[in-house]
C-alpha positions as CSV (number, residue, x, y, z in Angstrom):
1,M,0.0,0.0,0.0
2,R,1.3,3.4,-0.9
3,P,2.5,5.6,2.1
4,A,0.2,8.5,1.1
5,L,-2.8,6.1,1.2
6,K,-1.8,4.8,4.6
7,A,-1.6,8.4,5.8
8,A,-5.1,9.2,4.4
9,L,-6.6,6.1,6.1
10,L,-4.8,6.9,9.4
11,F,-6.0,10.5,9.6
12,A,-9.5,9.7,8.3
13,A,-9.8,7.1,11.1
14,T,-8.5,9.6,13.6
15,W,-11.2,12.1,12.6
16,I,-14.0,9.5,12.7
17,I,-12.8,8.4,16.2
18,L,-12.8,12.1,17.4
19,K,-16.2,12.7,15.9
20,L,-17.7,9.6,17.7
21,L,-15.9,10.6,20.9
22,F,-17.4,14.1,20.7
23,F,-20.8,12.5,20.2
24,A,-20.3,10.1,23.1
25,L,-19.2,12.9,25.4
26,D,-21.8,15.2,24.1
27,V,-19.2,17.8,23.3
28,F,-19.4,20.2,20.3
29,Q,-22.8,18.7,19.2
30,G,-24.4,22.1,18.4
31,D,-21.2,23.5,17.1
32,I,-19.6,22.7,13.7
33,F,-16.7,25.1,14.1
34,V,-14.3,23.0,16.2
35,P,-15.0,19.7,14.4
36,G,-14.6,21.5,11.1
37,L,-11.3,23.0,12.1
38,L,-10.1,19.5,13.2
39,N,-11.3,18.1,9.9
40,N,-9.2,20.7,8.0
41,L,-6.2,20.1,10.2
42,L,-6.3,16.3,9.8
43,L,-6.8,16.7,6.0
44,L,-3.8,19.0,5.8
45,S,-1.8,16.6,8.0
46,A,-2.7,13.6,5.8
47,I,-1.6,15.4,2.7
48,A,1.6,16.7,4.3
49,L,2.6,13.4,5.8
50,G,1.5,11.4,2.7
51,L,3.6,13.6,0.4
52,F,6.6,13.5,2.7
53,L,6.5,9.7,2.9
54,E,6.1,9.5,-0.9
55,K,9.0,11.8,-1.4
56,K,11.1,9.9,1.1
57,K,10.3,6.7,-0.8
58,E,11.1,8.0,-4.2
59,G,14.0,10.3,-3.3
60,F,13.7,13.9,-2.2
61,G,15.1,15.5,-5.3
62,Q,13.1,13.4,-7.8
63,G,9.9,14.1,-9.6
64,T,8.1,17.1,-10.8
65,A,5.8,19.5,-9.0
66,L,2.9,18.0,-10.8
67,S,3.8,14.5,-9.6
68,D,4.1,15.9,-6.1
69,I,0.6,17.4,-6.3
70,K,-0.7,14.1,-7.6
71,Q,0.9,12.3,-4.7
72,G,-0.7,14.8,-2.3
73,M,-4.1,14.1,-3.9
74,I,-3.5,10.4,-3.3
75,A,-3.7,11.2,0.4
76,G,-6.4,13.9,0.1
77,A,-8.9,12.1,-2.1
78,P,-9.4,9.0,0.0
79,Y,-9.5,11.1,3.1
80,T,-12.3,13.2,1.5
81,L,-14.3,10.2,0.4
82,I,-14.1,8.4,3.7
83,V,-14.9,11.4,5.8
84,S,-17.8,12.5,3.6
85,V,-19.4,9.1,3.6
86,F,-19.0,8.9,7.3
87,M,-20.6,12.3,7.8
88,F,-23.5,11.2,5.7
89,F,-24.1,8.1,7.8
90,F,-23.4,10.1,11.0
91,Y,-26.0,12.7,10.3
92,S,-28.6,10.4,8.8
93,D,-28.3,7.4,11.2
94,I,-26.3,8.2,14.3
95,N,-27.2,11.8,15.0
96,P,-30.2,12.8,12.9
97,D,-31.3,15.1,15.7
98,F,-28.6,17.6,14.6
99,V,-30.2,18.1,11.2
100,D,-33.7,18.2,12.7
101,N,-32.7,20.8,15.2
102,R,-31.1,23.0,12.6
103,I,-34.2,22.8,10.4
104,E,-36.4,23.6,13.4
105,E,-34.3,26.6,14.4
106,R,-34.4,28.0,10.9
107,M,-38.1,27.5,10.6
108,D,-38.8,29.1,13.9
109,L,-36.9,32.2,12.7
110,I,-38.9,32.2,9.4
111,Y,-42.2,31.7,11.3
112,N,-41.4,34.7,13.6
113,E,-40.4,36.9,10.6
114,M,-43.5,35.9,8.7
115,Q,-45.7,37.4,11.4
116,R,-44.8,40.8,9.8
117,E,-46.7,41.5,6.6
118,S,-43.7,43.5,5.3
119,Y,-41.5,40.4,5.4
120,V,-44.1,38.3,3.5
121,D,-44.4,41.1,1.0
122,S,-40.6,41.1,0.5
123,L,-40.7,37.4,0.0
124,K,-43.3,37.8,-2.7
125,I,-41.2,40.5,-4.4
126,Q,-38.1,38.4,-4.3
127,N,-39.7,35.2,-5.5
128,Q,-42.2,35.3,-8.3
129,D,-43.6,31.9,-7.3
130,F,-44.8,33.3,-4.0
131,K,-46.9,36.0,-5.5
132,V,-50.1,33.9,-5.6
133,L,-49.5,31.9,-2.5
134,Q,-50.9,32.4,0.9
135,K,-48.7,32.8,4.0
136,E,-49.0,29.2,5.1
137,E,-48.2,27.9,1.6
138,I,-45.1,30.1,1.5
139,Y,-44.1,28.7,4.9
140,R,-44.5,25.1,3.6
141,S,-42.5,25.8,0.5
142,I,-39.7,27.4,2.5
143,K,-39.7,24.4,4.9
144,K,-39.5,21.9,2.0
145,D,-36.5,23.8,0.5
146,T,-34.8,24.0,3.9
147,E,-35.3,20.3,4.6
148,S,-33.8,19.4,1.2
149,A,-30.9,21.9,1.7
150,L,-30.0,20.6,5.2
151,S,-30.5,16.9,4.5
152,A,-27.7,14.3,4.9
153,K,-27.6,13.8,1.1
154,S,-26.9,17.5,0.5
155,L,-24.2,17.4,3.2
156,L,-22.6,14.5,1.4
157,V,-22.5,16.4,-1.9
158,F,-21.2,19.6,-0.4
159,S,-18.6,17.9,1.8
160,L,-17.3,15.9,-1.1
161,L,-17.0,19.0,-3.3
162,G,-15.6,21.2,-0.5
163,L,-13.1,18.7,0.8
164,L,-11.9,17.8,-2.7
165,V,-11.3,21.4,-3.6
166,L,-9.6,21.9,-0.3
167,S,-7.5,18.8,-0.9
168,L,-6.3,20.1,-4.2
169,T,-5.5,23.5,-2.7
170,Y,-3.6,21.9,0.2
171,A,-1.7,19.6,-2.2
172,I,-0.5,22.6,-4.2
173,F,0.3,24.5,-1.1
174,I,2.2,21.7,0.6
175,T,4.1,21.0,-2.7
176,I,5.2,24.6,-2.9
177,I,6.3,24.5,0.8
178,F,8.3,21.3,0.3
179,R,10.0,22.4,-2.9
180,K,10.7,26.0,-2.0
181,I,11.3,25.9,1.8
182,L,11.7,22.5,3.4
183,L,13.4,20.4,0.8
184,R,14.9,23.2,-1.4
185,D,18.5,21.8,-1.1
186,Y,17.4,18.7,-2.9
187,Y,15.9,20.6,-5.9
188,K,18.9,22.5,-7.4
């Protein structure tokens, strides 16, 4: 097995264990900031360690920048896939209350705002489909859109897309740091 792939599996497993530990201890359950930062840190670490191990295996002065980016993505892409699929199952099966609470919070805010006629009028102006609808129908339509936007399937798509773009960005960034700063003596 390639060293970059091993790094990806190690750091993905670490993030999954941390997420489950946070769930078991009931820590950071209403907050996505700290787990998100940990996810980014572990993705960056997987790419950096994976690329370093690949460069160590092939020789530090060998290869092109494009091959280094590719090797960084060998660590980033499996991490992205594993973490995104885990998050789908986590929010659909293990902790569906998180999504339900988010939908409920948002719909409570919308309901309170819809008590003002000026807000309903502004919704009708912004969305042509709402012009002929009653207040209750507009509320149901917004609730349906909110449920589909905050579903576990949407989370899977957005996390795959976001983490893949982040993986490519980190792979480029780490390649530049390795070539220009850390391992510059090998690339003369």
